[in-house]
N, CA, C and O atoms as a printed pandas DataFrame, in Angstrom:
     atom_number atom_name residue_name chain_id  residue_number  x_coord  y_coord  z_coord
0              1         N          MET        A               1   84.651 -265.827  -47.380
1              2        CA          MET        A               1   84.031 -266.763  -48.317
2              3         C          MET        A               1   84.240 -266.271  -49.745
3              4         O          MET        A               1   83.998 -265.103  -50.049
4              5         N          LYS        A               2   84.688 -267.163  -50.609
5              6        CA          LYS        A               2   84.915 -266.794  -52.012
6              7         C          LYS        A               2   83.579 -266.657  -52.728
7              8         O          LYS        A               2   82.626 -267.384  -52.449
8              9         N          LYS        A               3   83.533 -265.702  -53.663
9             10        CA          LYS        A               3   82.306 -265.449  -54.426
10            11         C          LYS        A               3   82.522 -265.849  -55.873
11            12         O          LYS        A               3   83.545 -265.537  -56.482
12            13         N          ILE        A               4   81.521 -266.553  -56.412
13            14        CA          ILE        A               4   81.566 -266.932  -57.824
14            15         C          ILE        A               4   80.260 -266.530  -58.489
15            16         O          ILE        A               4   79.174 -266.738  -57.948
16            17         N          LEU        A               5   80.392 -265.952  -59.667
17            18        CA          LEU        A               5   79.228 -265.608  -60.482
18            19         C          LEU        A               5   79.211 -266.563  -61.667
19            20         O          LEU        A               5   80.166 -266.629  -62.440
20            21         N          ILE        A               6   78.115 -267.301  -61.800
21            22        CA          ILE        A               6   77.987 -268.284  -62.883
22            23         C          ILE        A               6   76.945 -267.776  -63.869
23            24         O          ILE        A               6   75.791 -267.543  -63.508
24            25         N          ALA        A               7   77.367 -267.607  -65.120
25            26        CA          ALA        A               7   76.459 -267.105  -66.149
26            27         C          ALA        A               7   76.299 -268.152  -67.249
27            28         O          ALA        A               7   77.248 -268.470  -67.966
28            29         N          ASP        A               8   75.098 -268.675  -67.368
29            30        CA          ASP        A               8   74.793 -269.675  -68.401
30            31         C          ASP        A               8   73.289 -269.670  -68.612
31            32         O          ASP        A               8   72.530 -269.439  -67.670
32            33         N          ASP        A               9   72.853 -269.923  -69.834
33            34        CA          ASP        A               9   71.414 -269.939  -70.086
34            35         C          ASP        A               9   70.828 -271.353  -69.980
35            36         O          ASP        A               9   69.626 -271.535  -70.173
36            37         N          GLU        A              10   71.659 -272.348  -69.678
37            38        CA          GLU        A              10   71.175 -273.724  -69.524
38            39         C          GLU        A              10   70.944 -274.022  -68.044
39            40         O          GLU        A              10   71.883 -274.044  -67.249
40            41         N          HIS        A              11   69.690 -274.249  -67.691
41            42        CA          HIS        A              11   69.274 -274.450  -66.304
42            43         C          HIS        A              11   70.044 -275.583  -65.607
43            44         O          HIS        A              11   70.488 -275.426  -64.470
44            45         N          LYS        A              12   70.198 -276.725  -66.298
45            46        CA          LYS        A              12   70.870 -277.878  -65.676
46            47         C          LYS        A              12   72.320 -277.558  -65.321
47            48         O          LYS        A              12   72.812 -277.972  -64.271
48            49         N          ILE        A              13   72.998 -276.826  -66.190
49            50        CA          ILE        A              13   74.391 -276.452  -65.936
50            51         C          ILE        A              13   74.457 -275.522  -64.728
51            52         O          ILE        A              13   75.288 -275.707  -63.839
52            53         N          LEU        A              14   73.570 -274.517  -64.700
53            54        CA          LEU        A              14   73.535 -273.598  -63.556
54            55         C          LEU        A              14   73.321 -274.350  -62.252
55            56         O          LEU        A              14   74.011 -274.099  -61.264
56            57         N          MET        A              15   72.366 -275.272  -62.249
57            58        CA          MET        A              15   72.030 -275.985  -61.016
58            59         C          MET        A              15   73.184 -276.868  -60.536
59            60         O          MET        A              15   73.490 -276.900  -59.344
60            61         N          SER        A              16   73.825 -277.584  -61.468
61            62        CA          SER        A              16   74.910 -278.482  -61.050
62            63         C          SER        A              16   76.130 -277.695  -60.572
63            64         O          SER        A              16   76.781 -278.084  -59.602
64            65         N          LEU        A              17   76.437 -276.591  -61.253
65            66        CA          LEU        A              17   77.570 -275.765  -60.822
66            67         C          LEU        A              17   77.265 -275.081  -59.492
67            68         O          LEU        A              17   78.116 -275.022  -58.605
68            69         N          GLU        A              18   76.051 -274.569  -59.364
69            70        CA          GLU        A              18   75.677 -273.905  -58.111
70            71         C          GLU        A              18   75.813 -274.879  -56.939
71            72         O          GLU        A              18   76.394 -274.542  -55.907
72            73         N          TYR        A              19   75.274 -276.086  -57.107
73            74        CA          TYR        A              19   75.353 -277.101  -56.062
74            75         C          TYR        A              19   76.817 -277.410  -55.711
75            76         O          TYR        A              19   77.189 -277.441  -54.538
76            77         N          SER        A              20   77.629 -277.635  -56.732
77            78        CA          SER        A              20   79.028 -278.016  -56.511
78            79         C          SER        A              20   79.817 -276.927  -55.794
79            80         O          SER        A              20   80.616 -277.227  -54.907
80            81         N          PHE        A              21   79.604 -275.666  -56.167
81            82        CA          PHE        A              21   80.357 -274.582  -55.540
82            83         C          PHE        A              21   79.836 -274.249  -54.142
83            84         O          PHE        A              21   80.612 -273.860  -53.268
84            85         N          ARG        A              22   78.531 -274.399  -53.927
85            86        CA          ARG        A              22   78.004 -274.188  -52.566
86            87         C          ARG        A              22   78.571 -275.241  -51.612
87            88         O          ARG        A              22   78.871 -274.959  -50.452
88            89         N          LYS        A              23   78.707 -276.457  -52.133
89            90        CA          LYS        A              23   79.223 -277.566  -51.322
90            91         C          LYS        A              23   80.632 -277.279  -50.794
91            92         O          LYS        A              23   80.985 -277.707  -49.695
92            93         N          ILE        A              24   81.442 -276.549  -51.586
93            94        CA          ILE        A              24   82.800 -276.227  -51.137
94            95         C          ILE        A              24   82.855 -274.793  -50.577
95            96         O          ILE        A              24   83.905 -274.152  -50.553
96            97         N          ARG        A              25   81.692 -274.323  -50.134
97            98        CA          ARG        A              25   81.565 -273.063  -49.391
98            99         C          ARG        A              25   81.869 -271.789  -50.180
99           100         O          ARG        A              25   82.465 -270.850  -49.651
100          101         N          TYR        A              26   81.462 -271.763  -51.425
101          102        CA          TYR        A              26   81.514 -270.520  -52.198
102          103         C          TYR        A              26   80.159 -269.835  -52.049
103          104         O          TYR        A              26   79.128 -270.490  -51.897
104          105         N          GLU        A              27   80.182 -268.509  -52.095
105          106        CA          GLU        A              27   78.937 -267.766  -52.212
106          107         C          GLU        A              27   78.648 -267.708  -53.707
107          108         O          GLU        A              27   79.471 -267.207  -54.473
108          109         N          VAL        A              28   77.487 -268.214  -54.139
109          110        CA          VAL        A              28   77.195 -268.386  -55.560
110          111         C          VAL        A              28   76.130 -267.393  -56.020
111          112         O          VAL        A              28   75.091 -267.225  -55.381
112          113         N          PHE        A              29   76.418 -266.742  -57.145
113          114        CA          PHE        A              29   75.466 -265.839  -57.784
114          115         C          PHE        A              29   75.203 -266.376  -59.184
115          116         O          PHE        A              29   76.105 -266.898  -59.838
116          117         N          ILE        A              30   73.961 -266.243  -59.637
117          118        CA          ILE        A              30   73.529 -266.835  -60.907
118          119         C          ILE        A              30   73.033 -265.757  -61.865
119          120         O          ILE        A              30   72.306 -264.843  -61.474
120          121         N          ALA        A              31   73.442 -265.881  -63.132
121          122        CA          ALA        A              31   72.911 -265.011  -64.187
122          123         C          ALA        A              31   72.593 -265.886  -65.397
123          124         O          ALA        A              31   73.282 -266.872  -65.660
124          125         N          ARG        A              32   71.549 -265.516  -66.127
125          126        CA          ARG        A              32   71.140 -266.313  -67.291
126          127         C          ARG        A              32   71.543 -265.685  -68.617
127          128         O          ARG        A              32   71.364 -266.286  -69.676
128          129         N          ASP        A              33   72.089 -264.474  -68.556
129          130        CA          ASP        A              33   72.615 -263.830  -69.758
130          131         C          ASP        A              33   73.537 -262.689  -69.337
131          132         O          ASP        A              33   73.662 -262.377  -68.153
132          133         N          GLY        A              34   74.174 -262.078  -70.323
133          134        CA          GLY        A              34   75.143 -261.033  -70.050
134          135         C          GLY        A              34   74.572 -259.806  -69.369
135          136         O          GLY        A              34   75.252 -259.173  -68.561
136          137         N          THR        A              35   73.314 -259.457  -69.688
137          138        CA          THR        A              35   72.730 -258.281  -69.050
138          139         C          THR        A              35   72.537 -258.527  -67.552
139          140         O          THR        A              35   72.733 -257.618  -66.746
140          141         N          GLU        A              36   72.155 -259.746  -67.178
141          142        CA          GLU        A              36   72.027 -260.089  -65.752
142          143         C          GLU        A              36   73.384 -260.036  -65.060
143          144         O          GLU        A              36   73.482 -259.608  -63.910
144          145         N          VAL        A              37   74.431 -260.470  -65.761
145          146        CA          VAL        A              37   75.788 -260.406  -65.206
146          147         C          VAL        A              37   76.123 -258.953  -64.863
147          148         O          VAL        A              37   76.554 -258.655  -63.749
148          149         N          LEU        A              38   75.923 -258.059  -65.819
149          150        CA          LEU        A              38   76.278 -256.656  -65.622
150          151         C          LEU        A              38   75.452 -256.016  -64.507
151          152         O          LEU        A              38   75.954 -255.165  -63.772
152          153         N          GLU        A              39   74.179 -256.424  -64.379
153          154        CA          GLU        A              39   73.344 -255.912  -63.283
154          155         C          GLU        A              39   73.900 -256.376  -61.932
155          156         O          GLU        A              39   74.017 -255.580  -61.000
156          157         N          LEU        A              40   74.236 -257.648  -61.831
157          158        CA          LEU        A              40   74.778 -258.194  -60.574
158          159         C          LEU        A              40   76.101 -257.531  -60.198
159          160         O          LEU        A              40   76.379 -257.303  -59.021
160          161         N          LEU        A              41   76.912 -257.225  -61.206
161          162        CA          LEU        A              41   78.234 -256.646  -60.939
162          163         C          LEU        A              41   78.149 -255.220  -60.389
163          164         O          LEU        A              41   79.155 -254.659  -59.955
164          165         N          LYS        A              42   76.957 -254.640  -60.409
165          166        CA          LYS        A              42   76.773 -253.321  -59.783
166          167         C          LYS        A              42   76.743 -253.453  -58.258
167          168         O          LYS        A              42   76.982 -252.482  -57.539
168          169         N          THR        A              43   76.447 -254.667  -57.771
169          170        CA          THR        A              43   76.284 -254.860  -56.332
170          171         C          THR        A              43   77.274 -255.845  -55.713
171          172         O          THR        A              43   77.437 -255.865  -54.493
172          173         N          ILE        A              44   77.936 -256.661  -56.530
173          174        CA          ILE        A              44   78.895 -257.636  -55.986
174          175         C          ILE        A              44   80.227 -257.561  -56.735
175          176         O          ILE        A              44   80.287 -257.116  -57.881
176          177         N          THR        A              45   81.285 -258.003  -56.066
177          178        CA          THR        A              45   82.591 -258.147  -56.705
178          179         C          THR        A              45   83.030 -259.600  -56.506
179          180         O          THR        A              45   83.602 -259.946  -55.472
180          181         N          PRO        A              46   82.759 -260.443  -57.498
181          182        CA          PRO        A              46   83.110 -261.854  -57.347
182          183         C          PRO        A              46   84.612 -262.094  -57.505
183          184         O          PRO        A              46   85.322 -261.294  -58.114
184          185         N          ASP        A              47   85.078 -263.207  -56.948
185          186        CA          ASP        A              47   86.466 -263.622  -57.143
186          187         C          ASP        A              47   86.624 -264.238  -58.526
187          188         O          ASP        A              47   87.669 -264.111  -59.164
188          189         N          VAL        A              48   85.554 -264.915  -58.981
189          190        CA          VAL        A              48   85.568 -265.629  -60.265
190          191         C          VAL        A              48   84.230 -265.432  -60.976
191          192         O          VAL        A              48   83.170 -265.400  -60.351
192          193         N          ILE        A              49   84.312 -265.302  -62.295
193          194        CA          ILE        A              49   83.101 -265.302  -63.128
194          195         C          ILE        A              49   83.246 -266.442  -64.131
195          196         O          ILE        A              49   84.197 -266.480  -64.911
196          197         N          LEU        A              50   82.289 -267.369  -64.101
197          198        CA          LEU        A              50   82.211 -268.424  -65.122
198          199         C          LEU        A              50   81.218 -267.919  -66.158
199          200         O          LEU        A              50   80.061 -267.645  -65.839
200          201         N          LEU        A              51   81.670 -267.799  -67.385
201          202        CA          LEU        A              51   80.885 -267.102  -68.397
202          203         C          LEU        A              51   80.680 -267.962  -69.636
203          204         O          LEU        A              51   81.637 -268.319  -70.323
204          205         N          ASP        A              52   79.427 -268.289  -69.913
205          206        CA          ASP        A              52   79.090 -268.978  -71.156
206          207         C          ASP        A              52   79.211 -267.955  -72.289
207          208         O          ASP        A              52   79.087 -266.753  -72.053
208          209         N          ILE        A              53   79.447 -268.419  -73.497
209          210        CA          ILE        A              53   79.548 -267.485  -74.624
210          211         C          ILE        A              53   78.196 -267.300  -75.305
211          212         O          ILE        A              53   77.768 -266.173  -75.553
212          213         N          MET        A              54   77.530 -268.406  -75.605
213          214        CA          MET        A              54   76.266 -268.320  -76.340
214          215         C          MET        A              54   75.100 -268.161  -75.364
215          216         O          MET        A              54   74.553 -269.140  -74.855
216          217         N          MET        A              55   74.735 -266.899  -75.118
217          218        CA          MET        A              55   73.613 -266.575  -74.232
218          219         C          MET        A              55   72.723 -265.559  -74.926
219          220         O          MET        A              55   73.185 -264.822  -75.797
220          221         N          PRO        A              56   71.439 -265.513  -74.546
221          222        CA          PRO        A              56   70.545 -264.518  -75.152
222          223         C          PRO        A              56   70.886 -263.106  -74.680
223          224         O          PRO        A              56   71.629 -262.927  -73.715
224          225         N          ASN        A              57   70.343 -262.120  -75.361
225          226        CA          ASN        A              57   70.489 -260.685  -75.047
226          227         C          ASN        A              57   71.908 -260.167  -75.204
227          228         O          ASN        A              57   72.164 -259.342  -76.081
228          229         N          LEU        A              58   72.842 -260.633  -74.372
229          230        CA          LEU        A              58   74.227 -260.166  -74.445
230          231         C          LEU        A              58   75.116 -261.393  -74.307
231          232         O          LEU        A              58   75.101 -262.058  -73.271
232          233         N          ASP        A              59   75.891 -261.700  -75.349
233          234        CA          ASP        A              59   76.708 -262.918  -75.308
234          235         C          ASP        A              59   77.936 -262.755  -74.404
235          236         O          ASP        A              59   78.217 -261.662  -73.911
236          237         N          GLY        A              60   78.652 -263.845  -74.199
237          238        CA          GLY        A              60   79.808 -263.841  -73.316
238          239         C          GLY        A              60   80.925 -262.917  -73.760
239          240         O          GLY        A              60   81.556 -262.257  -72.934
240          241         N          TYR        A              61   81.171 -262.868  -75.063
241          242        CA          TYR        A              61   82.233 -261.989  -75.569
242          243         C          TYR        A              61   81.922 -260.523  -75.233
243          244         O          TYR        A              61   82.776 -259.804  -74.715
244          245         N          SER        A              62   80.699 -260.093  -75.534
245          246        CA          SER        A              62   80.293 -258.705  -75.273
246          247         C          SER        A              62   80.295 -258.411  -73.778
247          248         O          SER        A              62   80.654 -257.314  -73.348
248          249         N          THR        A              63   79.889 -259.405  -72.993
249          250        CA          THR        A              63   79.880 -259.245  -71.532
250          251         C          THR        A              63   81.302 -259.050  -71.020
251          252         O          THR        A              63   81.548 -258.180  -70.185
252          253         N          LEU        A              64   82.239 -259.859  -71.520
253          254        CA          LEU        A              64   83.638 -259.730  -71.094
254          255         C          LEU        A              64   84.190 -258.349  -71.448
255          256         O          LEU        A              64   84.923 -257.751  -70.660
256          257         N          GLU        A              65   83.836 -257.841  -72.636
257          258        CA          GLU        A              65   84.288 -256.495  -73.030
258          259         C          GLU        A              65   83.865 -255.467  -71.986
259          260         O          GLU        A              65   84.644 -254.589  -71.614
260          261         N          GLN        A              66   82.623 -255.586  -71.517
261          262        CA          GLN        A              66   82.112 -254.657  -70.498
262          263         C          GLN        A              66   82.850 -254.846  -69.167
263          264         O          GLN        A              66   83.230 -253.872  -68.516
264          265         N          ILE        A              67   83.048 -256.102  -68.774
265          266        CA          ILE        A              67   83.728 -256.413  -67.505
266          267         C          ILE        A              67   85.127 -255.804  -67.499
267          268         O          ILE        A              67   85.571 -255.264  -66.486
268          269         N          LYS        A              68   85.814 -255.893  -68.630
269          270        CA          LYS        A              68   87.199 -255.408  -68.715
270          271         C          LYS        A              68   87.299 -253.890  -68.557
271          272         O          LYS        A              68   88.393 -253.367  -68.348
272          273         N          THR        A              69   86.178 -253.176  -68.654
273          274        CA          THR        A              69   86.203 -251.720  -68.474
274          275         C          THR        A              69   85.985 -251.323  -67.008
275          276         O          THR        A              69   86.095 -250.146  -66.662
276          277         N          MET        A              70   85.676 -252.306  -66.145
277          278        CA          MET        A              70   85.343 -252.013  -64.745
278          279         C          MET        A              70   86.573 -252.172  -63.856
279          280         O          MET        A              70   87.053 -253.282  -63.624
280          281         N          GLU        A              71   87.071 -251.039  -63.365
281          282        CA          GLU        A              71   88.291 -251.045  -62.556
282          283         C          GLU        A              71   88.196 -251.923  -61.316
283          284         O          GLU        A              71   89.175 -252.557  -60.924
284          285         N          GLU        A              72   87.006 -251.961  -60.692
285          286        CA          GLU        A              72   86.837 -252.734  -59.455
286          287         C          GLU        A              72   86.930 -254.247  -59.688
287          288         O          GLU        A              72   87.005 -255.020  -58.733
288          289         N          LEU        A              73   86.926 -254.660  -60.945
289          290        CA          LEU        A              73   86.976 -256.101  -61.262
290          291         C          LEU        A              73   88.341 -256.527  -61.784
291          292         O          LEU        A              73   88.479 -257.623  -62.327
292          293         N          VAL        A              74   89.343 -255.684  -61.627
293          294        CA          VAL        A              74   90.663 -255.981  -62.179
294          295         C          VAL        A              74   91.242 -257.287  -61.611
295          296         O          VAL        A              74   92.000 -257.973  -62.297
296          297         N          ALA        A              75   90.890 -257.633  -60.366
297          298        CA          ALA        A              75   91.422 -258.861  -59.754
298          299         C          ALA        A              75   90.505 -260.068  -59.970
299          300         O          ALA        A              75   90.870 -261.190  -59.622
300          301         N          THR        A              76   89.330 -259.847  -60.536
301          302        CA          THR        A              76   88.374 -260.936  -60.759
302          303         C          THR        A              76   88.829 -261.816  -61.915
303          304         O          THR        A              76   89.168 -261.315  -62.987
304          305         N          LYS        A              77   88.835 -263.125  -61.696
305          306        CA          LYS        A              77   89.193 -264.080  -62.745
306          307         C          LYS        A              77   87.956 -264.369  -63.580
307          308         O          LYS        A              77   86.869 -264.583  -63.043
308          309         N          VAL        A              78   88.127 -264.375  -64.900
309          310        CA          VAL        A              78   87.007 -264.684  -65.801
310          311         C          VAL        A              78   87.367 -265.934  -66.597
311          312         O          VAL        A              78   88.412 -266.005  -67.244
312          313         N          ILE        A              79   86.473 -266.914  -66.529
313          314        CA          ILE        A              79   86.686 -268.175  -67.241
314          315         C          ILE        A              79   85.515 -268.393  -68.187
315          316         O          ILE        A              79   84.360 -268.438  -67.762
316          317         N          PHE        A              80   85.821 -268.527  -69.476
317          318        CA          PHE        A              80   84.775 -268.890  -70.421
318          319         C          PHE        A              80   84.496 -270.382  -70.255
319          320         O          PHE        A              80   85.415 -271.195  -70.160
320          321         N          LEU        A              81   83.211 -270.722  -70.222
321          322        CA          LEU        A              81   82.769 -272.104  -70.132
322          323         C          LEU        A              81   81.813 -272.283  -71.300
323          324         O          LEU        A              81   80.657 -271.866  -71.227
324          325         N          SER        A              82   82.288 -272.901  -72.382
325          326        CA          SER        A              82   81.515 -272.852  -73.620
326          327         C          SER        A              82   81.565 -274.146  -74.417
327          328         O          SER        A              82   82.522 -274.916  -74.334
328          329         N          ALA        A              83   80.511 -274.362  -75.191
329          330        CA          ALA        A              83   80.479 -275.487  -76.125
330          331         C          ALA        A              83   81.268 -275.153  -77.389
331          332         O          ALA        A              83   81.544 -276.035  -78.202
332          333         N          LYS        A              84   81.631 -273.885  -77.554
333          334        CA          LYS        A              84   82.406 -273.468  -78.726
334          335         C          LYS        A              84   83.857 -273.927  -78.532
335          336         O          LYS        A              84   84.652 -273.266  -77.864
336          337         N          ALA        A              85   84.174 -275.076  -79.134
337          338        CA          ALA        A              85   85.486 -275.695  -78.900
338          339         C          ALA        A              85   86.471 -275.467  -80.054
339          340         O          ALA        A              85   87.578 -276.006  -80.041
340          341         N          ASN        A              86   86.073 -274.679  -81.037
341          342        CA          ASN        A              86   86.952 -274.382  -82.164
342          343         C          ASN        A              86   88.168 -273.598  -81.660
343          344         O          ASN        A              86   88.013 -272.650  -80.890
344          345         N          PRO        A              87   89.377 -273.985  -82.088
345          346        CA          PRO        A              87   90.580 -273.261  -81.631
346          347         C          PRO        A              87   90.505 -271.748  -81.829
347          348         O          PRO        A              87   91.051 -270.995  -81.023
348          349         N          ARG        A              88   89.833 -271.291  -82.894
349          350        CA          ARG        A              88   89.688 -269.844  -83.126
350          351         C          ARG        A              88   88.847 -269.183  -82.027
351          352         O          ARG        A              88   89.144 -268.073  -81.587
352          353         N          ASP        A              89   87.785 -269.891  -81.590
353          354        CA          ASP        A              89   86.934 -269.357  -80.519
354          355         C          ASP        A              89   87.726 -269.267  -79.221
355          356         O          ASP        A              89   87.645 -268.272  -78.501
356          357         N          ILE        A              90   88.487 -270.306  -78.931
357          358        CA          ILE        A              90   89.300 -270.350  -77.707
358          359         C          ILE        A              90   90.324 -269.217  -77.733
359          360         O          ILE        A              90   90.500 -268.496  -76.750
360          361         N          GLU        A              91   90.994 -269.076  -78.873
361          362        CA          GLU        A              91   91.999 -268.025  -79.030
362          363         C          GLU        A              91   91.363 -266.637  -78.851
363          364         O          GLU        A              91   91.926 -265.771  -78.182
364          365         N          LYS        A              92   90.189 -266.440  -79.454
365          366        CA          LYS        A              92   89.489 -265.157  -79.338
366          367         C          LYS        A              92   89.183 -264.853  -77.870
367          368         O          LYS        A              92   89.417 -263.740  -77.399
368          369         N          GLY        A              93   88.663 -265.840  -77.158
369          370        CA          GLY        A              93   88.314 -265.650  -75.751
370          371         C          GLY        A              93   89.517 -265.276  -74.907
371          372         O          GLY        A              93   89.438 -264.374  -74.074
372          373         N          LEU        A              94   90.622 -265.958  -75.117
373          374        CA          LEU        A              94   91.838 -265.678  -74.346
374          375         C          LEU        A              94   92.444 -264.331  -74.751
375          376         O          LEU        A              94   92.937 -263.588  -73.902
376          377         N          ASP        A              95   92.404 -264.019  -76.052
377          378        CA          ASP        A              95   92.924 -262.730  -76.532
378          379         C          ASP        A              95   92.119 -261.557  -75.957
379          380         O          ASP        A              95   92.654 -260.468  -75.753
380          381         N          MET        A              96   90.838 -261.794  -75.702
381          382        CA          MET        A              96   89.981 -260.739  -75.149
382          383         C          MET        A              96   90.257 -260.502  -73.668
383          384         O          MET        A              96   89.791 -259.521  -73.089
384          385         N          GLY        A              97   91.015 -261.408  -73.063
385          386        CA          GLY        A              97   91.366 -261.202  -71.663
386          387         C          GLY        A              97   90.805 -262.209  -70.680
387          388         O          GLY        A              97   90.946 -262.034  -69.470
388          389         N          ALA        A              98   90.168 -263.268  -71.182
389          390        CA          ALA        A              98   89.709 -264.307  -70.255
390          391         C          ALA        A              98   90.935 -264.976  -69.632
391          392         O          ALA        A              98   91.970 -265.123  -70.283
392          393         N          ASP        A              99   90.807 -265.378  -68.364
393          394        CA          ASP        A              99   91.924 -266.023  -67.668
394          395         C          ASP        A              99   92.049 -267.497  -68.051
395          396         O          ASP        A              99   93.119 -268.094  -67.928
396          397         N          ALA        A             100   90.939 -268.074  -68.516
397          398        CA          ALA        A             100   90.948 -269.473  -68.956
398          399         C          ALA        A             100   89.748 -269.696  -69.867
399          400         O          ALA        A             100   88.821 -268.887  -69.919
400          401         N          TYR        A             101   89.791 -270.817  -70.585
401          402        CA          TYR        A             101   88.709 -271.179  -71.495
402          403         C          TYR        A             101   88.492 -272.673  -71.339
403          404         O          TYR        A             101   89.370 -273.468  -71.674
404          405         N          VAL        A             102   87.331 -273.059  -70.834
405          406        CA          VAL        A             102   87.015 -274.466  -70.601
406          407         C          VAL        A             102   85.886 -274.849  -71.547
407          408         O          VAL        A             102   84.874 -274.153  -71.631
408          409         N          THR        A             103   86.062 -275.956  -72.255
409          410        CA          THR        A             103   85.034 -276.374  -73.213
410          411         C          THR        A             103   84.088 -277.396  -72.579
411          412         O          THR        A             103   84.482 -278.208  -71.742
412          413         N          LYS        A             104   82.819 -277.323  -73.012
413          414        CA          LYS        A             104   81.801 -278.294  -72.589
414          415         C          LYS        A             104   81.882 -279.484  -73.524
415          416         O          LYS        A             104   82.129 -279.283  -74.713
416          417         N          PRO        A             105   81.693 -280.698  -73.069
417          418        CA          PRO        A             105   81.496 -281.078  -71.665
418          419         C          PRO        A             105   82.798 -280.933  -70.875
419          420         O          PRO        A             105   83.892 -280.981  -71.439
420          421         N          TYR        A             106   82.661 -280.758  -69.579
421          422        CA          TYR        A             106   83.814 -280.535  -68.715
422          423         C          TYR        A             106   83.653 -281.366  -67.446
423          424         O          TYR        A             106   82.563 -281.859  -67.153
424          425         N          SER        A             107   84.717 -281.516  -66.714
425          426        CA          SER        A             107   84.689 -282.200  -65.426
426          427         C          SER        A             107   84.563 -281.127  -64.341
427          428         O          SER        A             107   85.424 -280.254  -64.233
428          429         N          ILE        A             108   83.510 -281.186  -63.549
429          430        CA          ILE        A             108   83.324 -280.205  -62.473
430          431         C          ILE        A             108   84.503 -280.283  -61.503
431          432         O          ILE        A             108   84.982 -279.260  -61.014
432          433         N          LYS        A             109   84.959 -281.489  -61.236
433          434        CA          LYS        A             109   86.081 -281.681  -60.315
434          435         C          LYS        A             109   87.330 -280.939  -60.822
435          436         O          LYS        A             109   87.998 -280.242  -60.058
436          437         N          LYS        A             110   87.633 -281.097  -62.118
437          438        CA          LYS        A             110   88.797 -280.415  -62.710
438          439         C          LYS        A             110   88.595 -278.905  -62.747
439          440         O          LYS        A             110   89.534 -278.142  -62.520
440          441         N          LEU        A             111   87.378 -278.477  -63.032
441          442        CA          LEU        A             111   87.063 -277.047  -63.078
442          443         C          LEU        A             111   87.295 -276.420  -61.699
443          444         O          LEU        A             111   87.917 -275.364  -61.587
444          445         N          ILE        A             112   86.795 -277.071  -60.668
445          446        CA          ILE        A             112   86.987 -276.569  -59.301
446          447         C          ILE        A             112   88.471 -276.509  -58.966
447          448         O          ILE        A             112   88.944 -275.536  -58.379
448          449         N          GLN        A             113   89.203 -277.554  -59.341
449          450        CA          GLN        A             113   90.641 -277.609  -59.101
450          451         C          GLN        A             113   91.346 -276.429  -59.778
451          452         O          GLN        A             113   92.191 -275.769  -59.174
452          453         N          GLN        A             114   90.989 -276.178  -61.027
453          454        CA          GLN        A             114   91.588 -275.081  -61.798
454          455         C          GLN        A             114   91.301 -273.732  -61.139
455          456         O          GLN        A             114   92.186 -272.881  -61.051
456          457         N          ILE        A             115   90.070 -273.539  -60.678
457          458        CA          ILE        A             115   89.673 -272.275  -60.040
458          459         C          ILE        A             115   90.423 -272.102  -58.715
459          460         O          ILE        A             115   90.921 -271.018  -58.413
460          461         N          GLU        A             116   90.497 -273.166  -57.941
461          462        CA          GLU        A             116   91.195 -273.104  -56.661
462          463         C          GLU        A             116   92.668 -272.728  -56.863
463          464         O          GLU        A             116   93.223 -271.938  -56.100
464          465         N          GLU        A             117   93.294 -273.303  -57.901
465          466        CA          GLU        A             117   94.686 -272.975  -58.209
466          467         C          GLU        A             117   94.828 -271.511  -58.629
467          468         O          GLU        A             117   95.764 -270.825  -58.219
468          469         N          MET        A             118   93.892 -271.047  -59.448
469          470        CA          MET        A             118   93.910 -269.647  -59.913
470          471         C          MET        A             118   93.833 -268.672  -58.743
471          472         O          MET        A             118   94.525 -267.654  -58.712
472          473         N          LEU        A             119   92.986 -269.005  -57.795
473          474        CA          LEU        A             119   92.760 -268.099  -56.666
474          475         C          LEU        A             119   93.816 -268.234  -55.585
475          476         O          LEU        A             119   93.882 -267.423  -54.662
476          477         N          GLY        A             120   94.642 -269.267  -55.707
477          478        CA          GLY        A             120   95.737 -269.445  -54.749
478          479         C          GLY        A             120   95.317 -270.096  -53.478
479          480         O          GLY        A             120   96.143 -270.304  -52.589
């Protein structure tokens, strides 16, 4: 079973993504900020991390910096899912090592398709 970690501080987004990924048989883990992501990563190795940028405590950029230092996560795909749609923000996210950058609003169907293609 594929594992996905979804990090977002918006409850509705977490719930809709969790529902959609459970429906296609992913094991879903939820975090509401970057510190929760890092805590979860001590116990799980997800196939994919969906990471919001604007979160309390530790933002998505800082969280990705930490993730990139973890050898056990070298095969994990990281996708920024953010309302920050400015080309500079997108470029920054990809330059930092994100595998993709999806802007809100987004199509869950297309997002799932993109993830499935990434994972092969």
